[in-house]
Steps between C-alpha positions, in 0.01 A plus 500: 500500500380674185802492263451866412499601866804283559692730263353824634765746612353677802793743505403621154122512517212418732255221437201695634429874497202599713356841422276654763299687239293679766427506872128515427283197579138440604596225748625556855708187561631452853847397381537742209867566430414815306276670758266538204246784502189591301664772289836518327777691673666799331820411320388185317696423185322655203400303193809621315722409795331159505589452133860592577509250788371225271762596240770471767380150586520408132861625496602213729471282190314184415368311672390813679423508871132445571326828574225457759244780513403521865395760754276589685283389213635553147140516375473838678729646231303628202800450269565136600401350166710755310799400715437130434474555127829690504663214685381258234632727223852504647501128583482505880359194677213618722274385780244676717384483860156665498300542817163328510264798514205618287759622247590139417224373275489226241540765231800652679659157528453451127657840425801418717567176316435647155730795577796273572478370857586130496509436874283626782538463875196516727517515877315234697622488857272226627263236365260613772282783373462687828877500565591629155232771498597616847864540394406682179256728679218460246226238521450292186866521390551125547223396261596766249861372504389146416291640217787712367736200501257311279471796262872518445540123464221492241681777312817290487705708743736343751352551845701511820338510842682705764452404865647682797588274792439683825345432839152555358543250213720226647211276608342496155826471304498119458157521334624735225646234265158333469345834402773560242438152362126572470570830324747343258779738610848350469718776653498605864704795626520491877595824675669464838362791701726801554388763754517802272239743367173419678631160608526474878762298687226303674416330170851351477573132566766347721814355334396143581167564326669643191720191476196271520326709232804472272508120511121489460527706181753255358246224565221707342711532184463123452139556393566654160540853636805714430577662834699822527560720801548872558708604805525133597825388336567230762223307322778425250710349778211268588464403133874439465514286814208284393638465147815349650334256732464700821151445641303769685521280810878545499469879508178585679466433870228531765224749418644564155475134402150474648383801297652360181338159554166663572510701177607199293218290647250760378670500159462122478139508615403760240707388200610143571851374449739713290549390141789713368853599589537831688456813288682738732633815333856537628663765280730698731339842472460725801446868572734688265623182331277437202228713659448875468205717602409839355296719733209714379731803490793331325703400806684171450498239778636145535141383555162638591551384857842664546446879504864601454545693176806463277407787268224634277439434131428869451866558580682184384405218260368182659784292358762723661327489838451123492848414378713761677332636813684409819184361665414263216858385456533420872170312501601292198846415631365347819837551672362773726241284674523495878415255775380153411428598139865598450620166638242278331612249239178569307543878484544510121184297445302673773664807652203570726239771458681832487165675534414319824845565643450872432140508627577328830870567565548825307784368283448336156818296547411352838393136538142415414321482837239261357743219418550216747774319306827446688797563266726201451229240562505366145817634342553187290152533351569862406807384311288242315269780392795640307481836671766749403555864597387601151200323347469704182651417165859594428551819304 
């Protein structure tokens, strides 16, 4: 674990602040969380309100949370570069998640980096061109994304590729690490599909498939790729189990084991034998715990996939909402989790996807319906992981 993150107090400040700068976007992605549209909705935060939001992020203290400009497409905001420059002036760490559209040119990429953006995430849902373009709704997006990744890497920015695992992308998933290797990208953020926004339930996977995917991602992290997940916290359970000598064969059974072995065989065929130790990102963040999402109109959510508001920055400061709102406090405590998540020995490392529980079961504190792990199966291993009810630094 990064020593700085090991001391991060998630009760005091988030690690990541995602700001949905606008709903506007030129893409029409099938799984879009934001239900993005071509034109901005009324009620967007103004430039001055954006400055105030950035100032509030700076007030959390250094090291500041990372502010991620997202959307829709942040490039649809005419004041984006003014906002970035303000963030640099007040010392906020910043990243951006631009959509790959005609607005993203080599010159735009250069302006983003020169303005103060050190990290960029680009979405690439499949290494197969026709699959990616079909999901994004615009032909040519795949090739343009590869080109954009090279622009940012040449400019010295840190590039992260985001991939959503869903029914449409599962078959091509094991081929993604080879593409990342060819691109020279070292960070892979894997989104476990949540049926919200335009995402339909039919794109979801079965629990046994999600478990196989989780162990596959641990294996993929042995190829020099830092793997992180969004809404797939049980990936951390897989990483913890393997780190303490529990093999996938001891956990996965039947079709789940067959799927895992199939994906790993493709990994071996495309990249050979692994050469490094796993680089699995296992910091215990989850919706509302280290993560906060600011909607286009100032509403504050535990994540972009959990549309339950805890307040609005036009009414209360972000720090007050994050630290003191009942919703965020309950999500951080983890003592309100129900079902298998509430009983699980790994709940403080994982805790399940609160967004998926809400999307499918209507309750953000219900068990994660995507997880196949049976609580109590590896209690001794959980104890070896050093899990405690509170993982942040002492005050």
